[in-house]
C-alpha positions as CSV (number, residue, x, y, z in Angstrom):
1,X,-25.8,33.5,-11.6
2,X,-24.6,33.9,-8.0
3,X,-27.1,35.5,-5.5
4,X,-25.9,38.8,-4.1
5,X,-24.3,38.7,-0.7
6,X,-26.8,38.2,2.2
7,X,-26.9,37.5,5.9
8,X,-27.5,33.8,6.7
9,X,-28.6,32.4,10.1
10,X,-27.8,28.7,10.9
11,X,-30.1,27.2,13.6
12,X,-29.5,24.0,15.4
13,X,-29.6,22.4,18.9
14,X,-25.8,22.2,19.0
15,X,-23.1,23.4,16.7
16,X,-20.0,22.1,18.4
17,X,-17.8,19.0,18.5
18,X,-17.4,16.2,16.0
19,X,-21.0,15.1,15.3
20,X,-22.0,14.9,11.7
21,X,-24.5,17.7,11.8
22,X,-22.0,20.2,13.3
23,X,-19.3,19.2,10.9
24,X,-21.5,19.5,7.8
25,X,-22.9,22.8,9.0
26,X,-19.5,24.3,9.3
27,X,-18.6,23.0,5.8
28,X,-21.7,24.8,4.4
29,X,-20.8,28.0,6.4
30,X,-17.2,27.9,5.2
31,X,-18.2,27.6,1.6
32,X,-21.0,30.2,1.8
33,X,-18.6,32.6,3.5
34,X,-16.1,32.1,0.8
35,X,-18.8,33.0,-1.7
36,X,-19.3,36.4,0.1
37,X,-22.2,35.6,2.4
38,X,-22.3,36.6,6.1
39,X,-23.0,33.6,8.3
40,X,-24.3,33.7,11.9
41,X,-25.4,30.9,14.3
42,X,-28.2,30.2,16.7
43,X,-27.7,27.1,19.0
44,X,-27.7,25.8,22.5
45,X,-23.9,25.3,22.2
46,X,-21.6,26.9,19.7
47,X,-17.9,26.4,19.2
48,X,-16.9,29.4,17.1
49,X,-16.6,33.2,17.1
50,X,-18.8,34.6,19.8
51,X,-19.5,37.7,17.8
52,X,-21.3,35.5,15.2
53,X,-23.3,33.5,17.6
54,X,-26.6,33.7,19.6
55,X,-26.6,31.0,22.3
56,X,-29.7,30.0,24.2
57,X,-29.3,27.2,26.7
58,X,-32.8,25.8,26.1
59,X,-32.0,25.2,22.5
60,X,-29.6,22.4,23.4
61,X,-31.0,18.9,23.4
62,X,-29.1,18.2,26.7
63,X,-30.8,21.0,28.6
64,X,-32.4,19.4,31.7
65,X,-35.8,20.8,30.8
66,X,-35.6,19.4,27.3
67,X,-34.4,16.0,28.5
68,X,-37.2,15.8,31.0
69,X,-39.8,16.6,28.3
70,X,-38.4,13.9,26.0
71,X,-38.6,11.4,28.8
72,X,-42.3,11.9,29.0
73,X,-43.3,12.9,25.4
74,X,-41.7,9.7,23.9
75,X,-42.8,7.3,26.5
76,X,-46.5,7.9,26.8
77,X,-49.5,7.8,24.4
78,X,-51.7,10.4,26.2
79,X,-50.3,13.9,27.0
80,X,-51.4,15.6,30.2
81,X,-52.2,19.3,30.1
82,X,-49.2,20.2,32.2
83,X,-46.9,18.8,29.6
84,X,-48.6,20.7,26.8
85,X,-48.3,23.9,28.9
86,X,-44.5,23.3,29.5
87,X,-43.9,22.7,25.8
88,X,-45.7,26.0,25.0
89,X,-43.6,27.9,27.6
90,X,-40.4,26.7,26.2
91,X,-41.6,27.2,22.6
92,X,-42.6,30.8,23.3
93,X,-39.2,31.4,25.1
94,X,-37.4,30.2,22.0
95,X,-39.6,32.2,19.6
96,X,-38.6,35.3,21.4
97,X,-34.9,34.6,21.1
98,X,-35.3,33.7,17.4
99,X,-36.8,37.2,16.9
100,X,-33.8,38.7,18.8
101,X,-31.3,36.7,16.7
102,X,-32.8,37.7,13.4
103,X,-33.0,41.4,14.4
104,X,-29.5,41.5,15.9
105,X,-27.8,40.3,12.8
106,X,-30.2,41.3,10.1
107,X,-30.8,37.7,9.0
108,X,-32.3,37.4,5.6
109,X,-32.4,33.6,5.3
110,X,-32.5,30.8,7.9
111,X,-30.8,27.4,7.5
112,X,-32.3,24.9,10.0
113,X,-29.8,22.1,10.6
114,X,-31.7,18.9,11.5
115,X,-33.9,20.7,14.1
116,X,-36.9,20.5,11.8
117,X,-36.6,16.7,11.2
118,X,-35.3,15.0,14.4
119,X,-37.2,16.0,17.5
120,X,-34.4,15.8,20.1
121,X,-35.6,19.4,21.0
122,X,-39.2,19.5,20.2
123,X,-39.9,23.0,21.5
124,X,-37.1,24.4,19.2
125,X,-38.7,22.8,16.2
126,X,-42.1,24.2,17.1
127,X,-40.6,27.6,17.8
128,X,-38.8,27.7,14.5
129,X,-42.0,26.6,12.6
130,X,-44.1,29.3,14.3
131,X,-41.4,31.9,13.6
132,X,-41.2,31.0,9.9
133,X,-45.0,31.0,9.6
134,X,-45.3,34.4,11.2
135,X,-42.5,36.1,9.4
136,X,-42.4,34.1,6.1
137,X,-38.6,34.3,6.3
138,X,-37.0,32.3,3.5
139,X,-35.7,29.0,5.1
140,X,-33.6,26.1,4.0
141,X,-34.5,23.0,6.1
142,X,-31.4,20.8,6.0
143,X,-32.5,17.3,7.0
144,X,-29.9,14.8,8.1
145,X,-32.2,12.4,10.0
146,X,-35.9,12.0,10.3
147,X,-37.9,11.0,13.4
148,X,-39.5,8.1,11.6
149,X,-36.0,6.5,11.2
150,X,-35.6,6.2,15.0
151,X,-37.5,3.5,16.9
152,X,-37.3,5.6,20.1
153,X,-39.7,8.1,18.6
154,X,-42.3,5.5,17.7
155,X,-44.3,5.7,20.9
156,X,-45.3,9.2,21.5
157,X,-48.0,11.6,22.8
158,X,-46.6,14.3,20.5
159,X,-47.9,13.1,17.2
160,X,-49.6,16.5,16.6
161,X,-46.3,18.3,17.2
162,X,-44.4,16.0,14.9
163,X,-46.9,16.5,12.1
164,X,-46.8,20.3,12.5
165,X,-43.0,20.9,12.7
166,X,-40.9,17.8,11.8
167,X,-40.8,18.9,9.2
168,X,-43.2,21.8,8.5
169,X,-44.7,22.3,5.0
170,X,-44.6,26.0,4.7
171,X,-44.4,28.1,1.4
172,X,-41.1,29.8,2.4
173,X,-39.3,26.5,3.4
174,X,-37.1,24.7,0.9
175,X,-36.2,21.1,2.0
176,X,-32.8,19.5,1.5
177,X,-32.1,15.8,2.2
178,X,-28.8,14.0,2.2
179,X,-29.9,10.8,0.6
180,X,-32.5,9.7,-2.0
181,X,-34.4,7.5,0.5
182,X,-35.0,10.5,2.7
183,X,-36.4,12.5,-0.2
184,X,-38.7,9.7,-1.2
185,X,-40.0,9.3,2.4
186,X,-40.4,13.0,2.8
187,X,-42.6,13.2,-0.3
188,X,-44.7,10.2,0.7
189,X,-45.3,11.4,4.2
190,X,-45.8,15.1,3.7
191,X,-46.1,15.8,0.0
192,X,-43.0,18.1,0.1
193,X,-40.4,18.1,-2.6
194,X,-36.8,18.3,-1.7
195,X,-33.3,18.8,-3.1
196,X,-30.7,16.1,-2.7
197,X,-27.3,17.4,-1.4
198,X,-25.1,14.7,0.0
199,X,-22.4,15.3,2.5
200,X,-19.0,16.4,1.2
201,X,-15.3,16.9,1.9
202,X,-12.9,19.3,0.4
203,X,-11.3,16.8,-1.9
204,X,-9.8,19.6,-4.0
205,X,-7.5,20.5,-1.0
206,X,-5.2,17.8,0.4
207,X,-5.6,17.0,4.1
208,X,-3.0,18.4,6.6
209,X,0.1,16.3,6.8
210,X,0.9,13.9,9.6
211,X,3.2,15.6,12.2
212,X,4.7,15.1,15.6
213,X,1.5,16.1,17.3
214,X,-0.6,13.5,15.6
215,X,2.2,10.9,16.2
216,X,1.9,11.6,19.9
217,X,-1.6,10.3,19.9
218,X,-0.7,6.6,20.4
219,X,1.3,7.3,23.5
220,X,-1.3,9.7,24.9
221,X,-4.0,7.1,24.5
222,X,-1.9,4.2,25.8
223,X,-1.6,2.4,22.5
224,X,1.2,0.1,21.7
225,X,3.6,1.2,19.0
226,X,3.6,-2.4,17.7
227,X,-0.2,-2.8,17.4
228,X,-2.5,-1.8,14.5
229,X,-4.8,1.0,15.3
230,X,-8.4,0.5,14.3
231,X,-10.5,3.6,14.4
232,X,-14.3,3.7,15.1
233,X,-15.0,7.4,14.2
234,X,-18.7,7.5,15.3
235,X,-20.8,8.4,18.2
236,X,-21.6,5.5,20.6
237,X,-25.2,4.7,19.7
238,X,-26.7,1.2,19.1
239,X,-27.3,1.7,15.3
240,X,-23.5,2.1,14.9
241,X,-23.2,-1.6,15.9
242,X,-19.8,-1.1,17.5
243,X,-19.9,-4.6,18.9
244,X,-19.1,-5.8,15.4
245,X,-15.9,-3.7,15.4
246,X,-14.9,-5.3,18.7
247,X,-15.6,-8.7,17.4
248,X,-13.6,-8.0,14.2
249,X,-10.7,-6.8,16.3
250,X,-10.7,-10.0,18.2
251,X,-10.9,-12.2,15.1
252,X,-8.3,-10.3,13.2
253,X,-5.6,-12.4,14.8
254,X,-3.1,-9.5,14.7
255,X,-2.0,-7.2,17.5
256,X,-4.6,-4.4,17.4
257,X,-6.5,-1.9,19.5
258,X,-9.8,-0.2,18.8
259,X,-10.1,3.5,19.3
260,X,-13.6,5.0,19.6
261,X,-13.3,8.8,18.9
262,X,-16.7,10.0,19.8
263,X,-19.0,10.0,22.9
264,X,-22.6,8.9,23.2
265,X,-24.3,12.0,21.8
266,X,-28.1,12.5,21.9
267,X,-29.0,8.9,23.1
268,X,-28.7,7.0,26.3
269,X,-25.2,6.0,27.5
270,X,-26.0,2.4,28.7
271,X,-24.7,1.2,25.3
272,X,-21.2,2.4,26.3
273,X,-21.4,0.2,29.4
274,X,-22.4,-2.8,27.3
275,X,-19.5,-2.2,24.9
276,X,-17.0,-2.0,27.7
277,X,-18.3,-5.3,29.2
278,X,-18.3,-6.9,25.8
279,X,-14.7,-5.8,25.0
280,X,-13.6,-7.2,28.4
281,X,-15.3,-10.6,27.6
282,X,-13.7,-10.6,24.2
283,X,-10.3,-9.7,25.5
284,X,-10.0,-6.7,23.1
285,X,-8.2,-3.4,24.0
286,X,-10.8,-0.7,23.4
287,X,-10.0,3.0,24.1
288,X,-13.1,5.1,24.7
289,X,-11.6,8.4,23.7
290,X,-14.5,10.8,23.1
291,X,-13.1,13.2,25.6
292,X,-9.8,13.4,23.7
293,X,-11.1,14.4,20.3
294,X,-12.6,17.7,19.1
295,X,-13.0,19.5,15.8
296,X,-9.7,21.3,16.4
297,X,-6.6,20.6,18.5
298,X,-6.5,22.0,22.0
299,X,-6.3,21.0,25.6
300,X,-8.7,19.4,28.1
301,X,-9.6,21.1,31.3
302,X,-6.9,18.9,32.9
303,X,-4.3,20.1,30.4
304,X,-4.1,16.9,28.3
305,X,-3.7,17.2,24.6
306,X,-7.0,17.3,22.5
307,X,-6.6,15.7,19.1
308,X,-8.5,16.6,16.0
309,X,-10.3,14.0,13.8
310,X,-7.6,14.5,11.3
311,X,-5.1,13.2,13.9
312,X,-7.3,10.2,14.5
313,X,-7.4,9.3,10.8
314,X,-3.6,9.9,10.3
315,X,-2.8,7.4,13.1
316,X,-5.3,4.8,12.0
317,X,-4.4,1.7,10.0
318,X,-8.0,0.8,9.3
319,X,-11.4,2.4,9.8
320,X,-14.3,0.3,11.1
321,X,-17.8,1.4,10.2
322,X,-20.3,-1.3,10.9
323,X,-23.4,0.8,11.1
324,X,-26.8,-0.7,10.3
325,X,-28.3,2.7,9.4
326,X,-26.7,6.0,8.3
327,X,-28.3,9.1,6.8
328,X,-25.3,9.4,4.5
329,X,-22.0,8.5,6.1
330,X,-19.6,11.3,7.2
331,X,-17.1,8.8,8.6
332,X,-17.1,7.1,5.2
333,X,-16.1,10.3,3.4
334,X,-13.6,11.2,6.1
335,X,-11.8,7.8,5.7
336,X,-11.7,8.3,2.0
337,X,-10.4,11.8,2.4
338,X,-7.5,10.7,4.7
339,X,-6.8,7.7,2.4
340,X,-7.6,5.0,4.9
341,X,-9.1,1.6,4.1
342,X,-12.6,0.8,5.4
343,X,-14.1,-2.3,7.0
344,X,-17.8,-1.4,6.8
345,X,-21.4,-2.6,6.7
346,X,-23.0,-2.0,3.4
347,X,-26.0,-0.2,4.9
348,X,-28.9,0.8,2.7
349,X,-27.9,4.3,1.7
350,X,-24.4,3.1,0.9
351,X,-25.8,0.4,-1.4
352,X,-28.3,2.8,-3.2
353,X,-26.5,6.2,-3.3
354,X,-22.8,5.6,-2.8
355,X,-21.6,2.1,-3.9
356,X,-22.7,2.6,-7.5
357,X,-20.1,5.4,-7.8
358,X,-17.4,2.7,-7.8
359,X,-15.8,2.8,-4.3
360,X,-13.8,-0.2,-3.0
361,X,-14.2,-1.3,0.6
362,X,-14.1,-4.4,2.8
363,X,-17.9,-4.8,3.2
364,X,-20.3,-7.1,5.0
365,X,-24.1,-7.1,5.6
366,X,-25.6,-8.7,8.7
367,X,-22.4,-10.3,10.2
368,X,-18.7,-10.6,9.6
369,X,-17.7,-13.7,7.6
370,X,-14.4,-15.4,7.6
371,X,-13.7,-14.0,4.1
372,X,-14.3,-10.5,5.5
373,X,-11.6,-11.0,8.1
374,X,-9.2,-12.5,5.5
375,X,-9.7,-9.5,3.2
376,X,-8.9,-7.1,6.0
377,X,-5.8,-9.1,7.0
378,X,-4.6,-8.9,3.4
379,X,-5.0,-5.1,3.4
380,X,-3.3,-4.6,6.7
381,X,-0.2,-6.6,5.7
382,X,0.0,-5.2,2.1
383,X,0.7,-1.4,2.1
384,X,0.8,-1.4,-1.8
385,X,-2.7,-2.8,-1.9
386,X,-3.9,-0.1,0.6
387,X,-2.3,2.7,-1.4
388,X,-3.9,1.5,-4.7
389,X,-7.4,1.1,-3.1
390,X,-7.3,4.4,-1.2
391,X,-6.1,6.5,-4.2
392,X,-8.9,5.0,-6.3
393,X,-11.4,6.0,-3.6
394,X,-10.0,9.5,-3.3
395,X,-10.3,10.1,-7.0
396,X,-13.8,8.8,-7.1
397,X,-14.9,10.9,-4.2
398,X,-13.4,14.0,-5.7
399,X,-15.7,13.6,-8.7
400,X,-18.9,13.2,-6.7
401,X,-18.5,14.7,-3.2
402,X,-16.2,17.7,-3.4
403,X,-16.7,21.3,-2.4
404,X,-16.9,22.4,-6.0
405,X,-20.0,20.1,-6.4
406,X,-21.5,21.5,-3.3
407,X,-20.9,25.1,-4.3
408,X,-23.0,24.9,-7.4
409,X,-25.8,23.2,-5.6
410,X,-25.9,25.7,-2.8
411,X,-25.8,28.7,-5.1
412,X,-28.8,27.3,-7.0
413,X,-30.6,26.6,-3.7
414,X,-30.0,30.1,-2.4
415,X,-31.2,31.7,-5.6
416,X,-34.4,29.6,-5.4
417,X,-34.9,30.4,-1.7
418,X,-34.3,34.1,-2.0
419,X,-35.9,34.6,-5.4
420,X,-33.0,36.6,-6.7
């Protein structure tokens, strides 16, 4: 039975752009709205209808005060009192605004998007935990990544904060993970049970058709019409192993350019500099195009066309996805949805949760072998083989990762959370 309509409040550090958390949040909101629920959003940045949002600058992980805190909290092993005091100040500030958000929109249930699992904004996680404990508001904690999966959070003077709020184990909180490993680790570390809801795409609705706007992308990005376009549709962070995509482009022995569609995100940008130097050494044409792609088409501040991720996939001949670690793999599903072949690392979650479903990709593990390159060359020069592979993958994904599958899971989750 479907729960009666209620007012839902999504909470995150940022709900904007093309990062996986934002995209998945908007999918949940789209589906829940279609089911009759009223969705509102609390974040440090929000790209959506202002009348449905409550924006607080300090909620963003890029806020100067938050970045300054992180520089100290995750570099030292002893916390000075002044640092604890500053954390408390920011936490109290955010608790106040959470109260205002819930009161303004009459929120009946909160959905915390990754802000109770990854401490890129530690005061926000603490504030949300305190607010939930004080109000007992029903909450769904949607965990995309956990702090223990990131080496940069290993050295810390904030272990007490992490234990308290990342994630909290409170009676009114229902935990959701996006892969089976996350659920196992959550149970081992905290004793909390969880529901597994993987990422999805709307496989029941065909993607928008390629058009003149998407076709203009090559010229706009300075890509040759005679070269293959390889798309790296991820943020520029070390665990994405983008250097493997550059190496592959060099070894392909075909005219090709590599387009990176995202920016650095919540980690340091020195990796971008490394990749630029590496591409120069390898003699590979790499386009760092994070400033030219958004969730929807538009214009930059300088008036240049902004392209959507759909445009990027439409113009790509092959998707590169050499990540060593992924929570699930949004880029994997996107490539399947837009019927593009994949060269990818068979990372752990792919091997355990996704590959058994029967997908076909050009895969590798630790490094790219000669056979890997040969298999990709065969795909790029054989359109019939690409069509057969991508159609098979699309049908498989529709069975396991469609909106219809997500809808039934969300409705059960809401019923359990709201008790009605």
